[in-house]
C-alpha positions in Angstrom: 2.3 -64.7 -50.4 0.5 -66.6 -46.8 2.7 -63.7 -45.1 2.1 -61.1 -47.1 -1.8 -60.6 -47.0 -1.5 -59.9 -43.2 1.3 -57.3 -43.4 -0.4 -55.2 -46.1 -3.7 -55.7 -43.9 -1.4 -54.3 -40.9 -0.1 -51.2 -42.9 -3.9 -50.2 -44.1 -5.0 -50.7 -40.7 -1.4 -48.3 -39.7 -2.8 -45.7 -41.2 -5.7 -45.2 -39.9 -6.4 -42.7 -37.3 -9.7 -42.2 -35.6 -10.7 -39.3 -34.1 -11.4 -35.9 -35.3 -8.5 -33.6 -36.5 -7.5 -30.3 -35.0 -8.3 -27.3 -36.7 -7.2 -24.8 -35.3 -9.0 -22.6 -32.1 -12.3 -20.7 -33.3 -13.1 -17.6 -34.3 -13.0 -14.9 -31.2 -14.5 -11.4 -32.0 -13.1 -11.0 -35.1 -15.1 -8.5 -36.2 -13.7 -6.3 -33.4 -10.0 -7.5 -34.1 -10.8 -6.6 -38.1 -11.7 -3.0 -36.8 -8.9 -2.3 -34.8 -10.8 -0.1 -32.7 -8.7 0.0 -29.5 -7.4 3.9 -28.3 -4.1 3.2 -29.3 -5.3 5.0 -32.1 -6.4 8.0 -30.5 -3.3 8.0 -28.1 0.3 9.7 -30.3 2.5 8.3 -28.1 1.4 4.4 -28.4 3.2 3.9 -31.6 2.8 0.7 -34.2 6.3 -0.7 -33.8 6.7 -4.2 -32.2 7.4 -4.1 -28.9 10.3 -5.1 -26.8 10.2 -8.4 -25.0 12.4 -6.8 -22.5 10.0 -4.3 -21.8 11.1 -3.4 -18.9 14.8 -2.0 -20.2 13.3 0.9 -21.6 12.6 2.3 -18.1 16.2 3.1 -18.1 16.5 2.0 -14.3 20.0 -0.6 -14.1 18.6 -1.1 -10.4 15.1 -2.5 -12.3 16.7 -4.4 -15.0 19.3 -6.0 -12.2 15.9 -7.3 -10.1 13.8 -8.7 -12.8 17.1 -10.6 -14.7 17.6 -11.7 -11.1 13.9 -13.2 -10.6 13.9 -15.0 -13.8 17.0 -16.5 -13.0 16.0 -17.2 -9.1 12.5 -17.4 -8.6 11.2 -20.3 -7.3 8.1 -20.1 -10.0 9.6 -20.0 -12.9 12.0 -23.0 -11.8 8.6 -24.9 -10.6 7.1 -24.2 -14.3 10.5 -25.2 -16.1 10.4 -28.3 -14.1 6.7 -29.0 -15.8 7.9 -28.4 -18.8 10.9 -30.9 -18.7 8.3 -33.2 -17.5 6.1 -32.8 -20.1 8.9 -33.2 -22.8 10.0 -36.3 -21.0 6.2 -37.3 -21.1 6.2 -36.7 -24.8 9.5 -39.2 -25.1 8.1 -42.0 -23.0 4.7 -42.3 -25.4 7.2 -41.7 -28.4 9.6 -44.8 -27.4 6.4 -46.8 -26.5 5.3 -46.9 -30.0 8.3 -48.8 -30.6 8.7 -52.7 -30.5 10.6 -53.6 -26.7 13.2 -56.0 -26.0 14.4 -57.5 -22.8 17.2 -59.7 -21.7 16.5 -62.4 -18.7 18.9 -65.1 -17.2 16.9 -67.6 -15.3 18.2 -70.5 -12.6 15.7 -72.9 -11.2 16.0 -75.5 -8.5 13.0 -77.1 -7.9 12.4 -80.3 -5.0 8.8 -82.3 -6.3 8.4 -84.6 -3.2 6.6 -87.7 -3.9 7.4 -87.9 -7.9 10.5 -90.0 -9.2 10.6 -88.4 -12.7 13.9 -90.8 -13.3 16.8 -88.6 -12.2 15.7 -87.7 -8.2 17.5 -89.0 -5.9 15.3 -91.2 -3.4 15.7 -91.7 0.5 12.8 -93.3 2.9 9.6 -94.3 1.6 8.9 -91.6 -0.5 10.4 -90.6 -4.0 11.8 -87.2 -4.2 12.8 -85.5 -7.5 15.4 -82.4 -7.4 15.7 -80.4 -10.9 18.3 -77.7 -12.2 16.8 -75.3 -15.1 19.4 -73.0 -16.2 17.9 -70.4 -19.5 19.6 -67.4 -21.3 17.1 -65.7 -23.3 15.1 -62.4 -25.1 11.4 -61.0 -25.0 10.1 -58.8 -28.0 6.8 -57.8 -28.1 5.1 -54.6 -30.2 1.9 -53.1 -30.1 1.2 -52.0 -33.7 -1.0 -48.4 -33.7 -3.8 -50.1 -35.8 -6.1 -47.3 -35.1 -3.9 -44.2 -34.6 -4.5 -44.4 -30.8 -0.9 -43.9 -30.1 -0.4 -41.3 -32.8 -3.6 -39.2 -30.7 -1.8 -39.3 -27.7 1.4 -38.4 -29.2 -0.7 -35.6 -30.6 -1.7 -35.3 -27.1 1.5 -35.2 -25.2 2.8 -32.4 -28.2 0.3 -30.2 -27.0 0.5 -30.7 -23.1 4.4 -29.6 -23.9 3.1 -26.4 -26.1 1.1 -25.5 -23.3 3.6 -25.9 -19.8 6.1 -23.9 -22.5 3.2 -21.4 -22.7 2.5 -21.5 -18.8 6.6 -21.0 -18.3 6.0 -18.3 -20.7 3.0 -16.6 -19.0 5.3 -17.1 -15.4 7.6 -14.9 -17.0 5.5 -12.0 -18.1 3.7 -12.1 -14.6 6.9 -11.9 -12.4 8.8 -9.4 -14.6 5.6 -7.3 -14.2 5.9 -7.9 -10.2 8.8 -7.0 -9.8 8.4 -4.1 -12.0 5.5 -3.2 -9.8 7.2 -3.8 -6.6 9.7 -1.5 -7.4 7.7 1.5 -8.3 5.7 1.3 -5.5 8.7 0.9 -3.3 10.4 4.5 -5.0 6.7 5.7 -5.0 6.6 5.7 -1.2 10.2 6.3 -0.7 10.1 9.4 -2.6 6.7 10.5 -0.5 8.4 9.6 2.6 10.9 11.9 1.6 9.1 14.5 1.0 6.3 14.3 3.7 9.4 14.3 6.6 10.3 17.9 4.6 6.4 19.1 4.8 6.6 18.1 8.6 10.1 19.9 9.5 8.2 22.6 7.4 5.2 22.7 9.4 7.3 22.2 12.7 9.0 26.0 11.7 5.6 27.1 11.2 4.2 26.2 14.3 6.6 27.6 16.1 6.8 30.9 14.7 2.8 31.1 15.5 3.5 29.7 18.8 5.8 32.9 19.2 3.2 35.3 17.6 -0.1 33.7 19.9 2.8 34.6 23.4 3.3 37.9 21.7 -0.9 38.1 21.4 -0.3 38.7 17.6 -2.2 35.1 16.7 -5.1 33.2 18.1 -5.2 30.0 20.1 -7.2 28.5 17.1 -4.4 29.5 14.5 -2.1 27.1 16.4 -4.3 24.3 17.2 -5.0 24.4 13.3 -1.5 23.9 12.4 -0.4 21.5 15.0 -3.7 19.7 13.6 -1.8 19.5 10.2 1.2 18.7 11.6 -0.4 15.5 13.7 -2.2 14.5 10.1 1.4 14.8 8.4 3.2 12.4 10.9 0.6 10.3 11.0 1.0 10.0 7.6 4.7 9.4 7.6 4.6 6.4 10.1 2.8 3.8 7.8 5.2 4.5 5.0 8.1 3.2 6.7 6.3 -0.1 6.6 5.3 -0.3 3.3 8.8 0.7 2.1 9.7 -2.4 5.0 6.9 -4.4 2.7 8.3 -3.5 -0.9 11.6 -4.6 -0.3 10.7 -7.7 1.5 8.3 -8.8 -1.5 11.3 -7.6 -4.1 13.6 -10.4 -1.9 11.1 -12.9 -2.2 10.3 -12.7 -5.6 14.4 -12.9 -6.8 14.0 -15.8 -4.6 15.9 -14.2 -1.5 14.7 -14.5 2.4 12.8 -10.8 3.0 15.4 -8.3 4.1 18.2 -9.2 1.9 18.1 -6.3 -0.7 17.6 -3.6 2.4 21.0 -2.3 1.6 20.6 -2.2 -2.2 17.0 -0.5 -2.3 18.1 2.0 0.7 19.2 4.8 -1.9 15.9 6.8 -2.4 15.6 7.6 -6.4 13.4 8.7 -8.7 10.3 7.0 -10.3 11.3 5.7 -13.5 9.3 6.7 -16.1 8.0 5.2 -19.3 9.7 6.6 -22.9 7.4 9.7 -24.5 6.8 6.6 -27.7 5.7 3.3 -26.1 5.9 1.0 -28.8 3.1 -1.4 -28.7 2.4 -3.1 -32.5 -1.0 -3.9 -33.1 -2.8 -4.8 -29.8 -5.3 -7.0 -31.9 -2.2 -9.8 -32.6 -2.1 -10.1 -28.6 -4.0 -13.2 -29.5 -0.8 -14.7 -30.9 1.7 -12.9 -28.5 -0.2 -13.6 -24.7 1.2 -16.6 -23.3 -1.9 -17.5 -21.1 -4.4 -17.7 -24.5 -1.2 -20.0 -26.2 -1.4 -22.0 -23.3 -5.7 -22.4 -23.6 -5.1 -22.9 -27.2 -2.7 -25.7 -26.4 -4.9 -27.2 -23.6 -7.8 -27.2 -26.4 -5.5 -28.9 -29.1 -4.5 -31.8 -26.5 -8.4 -32.1 -25.1 -9.0 -32.9 -29.1 -6.2 -35.2 -29.1 -7.9 -37.0 -26.4 -11.3 -38.1 -28.2 -9.2 -39.8 -30.5 -7.4 -41.7 -27.7 -10.8 -42.8 -26.2 -11.8 -44.0 -29.8 -9.1 -46.3 -30.2 -10.2 -48.1 -27.2 -13.2 -48.9 -28.9 -11.7 -51.1 -31.6 -9.5 -54.4 -31.3 -5.8 -54.3 -30.2 -2.9 -56.5 -31.6 0.3 -57.3 -29.4 2.9 -59.0 -30.9 5.1 -61.3 -28.7 8.0 -62.9 -29.1 10.7 -65.2 -26.5 14.1 -67.2 -28.1 16.1 -68.5 -25.4 18.7 -71.4 -24.8 18.7 -73.5 -22.1 18.4 -76.8 -19.7 18.9 -78.9 -16.8 22.4 -78.2 -17.5 24.7 -75.1 -16.9 26.2 -76.2 -20.8 22.4 -76.4 -22.5 22.9 -72.1 -22.4 25.6 -72.7 -24.9 24.5 -75.3 -27.2 22.6 -73.9 -30.6 20.7 -77.3 -30.2 18.8 -76.3 -27.3 17.2 -73.3 -28.9 13.6 -72.3 -28.1 11.3 -70.1 -29.5 8.2 -68.9 -29.4 6.1 -66.5 -31.4 2.8 -65.1 -29.8 0.1 -62.5 -31.6 -2.5 -61.8 -29.6 -5.6 -60.0 -30.3 -7.6 -58.3 -27.2 -11.4 -56.3 -28.2 -13.4 -55.1 -25.2 -16.3 -55.0 -27.8 -18.4 -56.0 -24.6 -18.1 -53.2 -22.2 -21.8 -52.5 -21.7 -21.1 -48.4 -23.1 -17.6 -47.7 -21.0 -15.6 -47.1 -24.1 -18.1 -44.7 -25.3 -19.2 -42.8 -22.3 -15.1 -42.2 -22.6 -15.6 -40.8 -26.0 -18.2 -38.2 -24.9 -16.1 -37.4 -21.8 -13.1 -36.7 -23.9 -15.9 -34.4 -26.3 -17.2 -32.6 -23.3 -14.1 -32.0 -21.8 -12.7 -30.4 -25.6 -16.0 -28.4 -25.4 -14.9 -27.5 -21.9 -11.6 -26.0 -22.7 -13.4 -24.6 -26.3 -15.3 -22.0 -24.2 -11.9 -21.8 -21.6 -10.0 -20.2 -25.0 -13.2 -18.2 -25.8 -12.9 -17.0 -22.7 -9.4 -16.6 -22.2 -9.4 -14.3 -25.7 -12.4 -11.8 -24.5 -10.6 -11.2 -21.4 -7.4 -10.7 -22.9 -8.9 -8.0 -25.7 -10.7 -6.4 -22.4 -7.3 -6.1 -20.5 -5.5 -4.8 -23.1 -8.3 -2.1 -24.0 -8.7 -1.3 -20.3 -4.8 -1.1 -20.1 -4.1 1.1 -23.1 -7.0 3.5 -22.0 -5.7 3.7 -18.7 -2.2 4.6 -19.7 -3.4 7.3 -21.6 -5.5 8.8 -18.8 -2.7 8.5 -16.9 -0.4 10.2 -19.4 -2.9 13.1 -19.3 -3.4 13.3 -15.6 0.6 14.0 -14.9 0.3 16.6 -17.2 -2.1 18.3 -14.9 -0.4 17.0 -11.8 3.1 19.2 -13.4 1.4 21.6 -14.2 0.0 22.5 -10.5 3.7 21.7 -9.0 5.4 24.0 -11.4 2.3 26.8 -10.4 3.2 25.7 -6.5 6.8 26.4 -7.1 6.2 29.7 -8.8 4.1 31.1 -6.1 6.5 30.2 -3.4 9.1 31.6 -6.0 6.7 35.2 -5.5 6.0 34.7 -2.5 9.8 34.3 -1.6 10.5 37.7 -3.0 7.6 39.5 -1.0 9.0 38.2 1.9 12.2 40.2 1.3 10.9 42.9 0.6 9.1 42.8 3.8 5.5 42.5 2.2 4.6 38.8 3.3 5.5 37.0 6.6 7.5 33.7 6.8 4.7 32.0 8.5 3.0 32.7 5.1 6.2 31.3 3.0 6.5 28.4 5.1 2.2 27.6 4.3 3.1 28.2 0.5 6.0 26.0 0.6 4.0 23.4 2.7 1.7 23.7 -0.6 4.5 23.3 -2.8 5.1 19.7 -1.5 1.9 18.7 -1.4 1.9 19.2 -5.2 4.9 17.8 -5.8 3.6 15.0 -3.6 1.1 14.7 -6.2 3.0 14.7 -8.8 5.2 11.7 -7.8 2.0 9.7 -7.3 1.1 10.8 -10.8 4.1 9.2 -11.7 4.2 6.3 -10.5 0.9 5.7 -11.7 1.8 6.8 -15.5 4.8 3.8 -14.9 1.9 1.0 -13.4 -0.3 1.4 -16.1 2.8 1.0 -18.8 3.8 -2.3 -17.4 0.3 -3.4 -17.4 0.6 -2.5 -20.8 3.0 -4.5 -21.3 1.5 -7.6 -19.2 -1.6 -7.2 -20.8 0.3 -7.7 -24.7 2.1 -10.5 -23.2 5.6 -9.1 -23.3 8.2 -10.3 -21.2 9.5 -13.8 -22.3 11.8 -15.5 -23.4 12.1 -18.2 -26.4 12.3 -21.9 -26.5 16.1 -21.9 -27.2 16.2 -19.0 -24.3 14.1 -20.9 -21.9 15.8 -24.3 -22.6 19.4 -22.9 -21.7 18.8 -21.3 -18.9 20.1 -23.5 -16.0 
């Protein structure tokens, strides 16, 4: 009974956990989410089927698939995010181990020479009495700090939330990186296609200029016509020059995104192919569910949970702490003493610490933690609102880009029909070759506009996937990657 009461008291204290319990994130814009007022309902191309995490595969471009997979496997950005996640996991393990008793072993040899003393076993010389002592000891020490008021439990809660935040940041890095690779790839294919079309347009304009110059020499065309065509040719050539620089820029960007030096992918990306297009039906699921899907929102929610736990950590410091220390050892002045059970020494030292007079330091720490929790709450709400706006904007732009591309394709088809009809007139002798070349130039201009419309549609498709937080892997896949 003499020992049972203190142990029972410690057990009761160990069940106490100070600080507020985490009740989840606040509800943000719940009315808008419930109404489901996203533009998806007005666009039949957007279905309610759940979206794919590997959304880039729906573009059906093997080169793009390989680039995204390569970037996710070798990008320094992903490596840094994974290292931060591993650090958070190990920090959690450290905090969990810190709640358990620690045991350490020691082996001590002490040699001391004490001048001017004679303890009976010393060596005397001259007029002074000196003592030389040898001491040998083998021992073990155990210590444990019971978690009386739950500060350790709150620390574990905080570290677990931080680990979740780091994983969400890793997922967010994957989302961002996959979108960056896809956007750079689409931009490269767009610029390559426009450079090729511009070169064709320049060739047509040179033929047209040569014919008009011949007509001018024959007196059937004016110098104004010659200068007008020469100005068009110079403008087209001027537009072609920066396209080559943009091609090199996007190739270098893709190389860096995949963890390579600029120029490493030049040969791989040299072949000009069309811009990949999204599928006719785009599965996005419920846009309002992005609160659960987007990694940046999950990271903000975990930061809020960690901030809430920090209040309990700071509150626990206001109360007493108990440290239980025990020492056991064998030793004496001879080597044989470390093996003599009669030389066993034990020490038990419970220590109670309580900074009851800290002049408000602990109270200020609690208020600081509360303020940081409130800031994390506000950041979470802001992240949700921005995510809702991002999803709404990207879905709207995607629908508008589809309509714009439809009109650009109609214009391209009309220009193609006009070129075909005028070619028939040239064959019949009712139209000139100069007119035909001008119509062909207009057709190429319409084709360039349609090419830009395709790139814009695909970029808006990428923005939709990014706004919904797609493209991240699960924890098992993330931990399994080297």
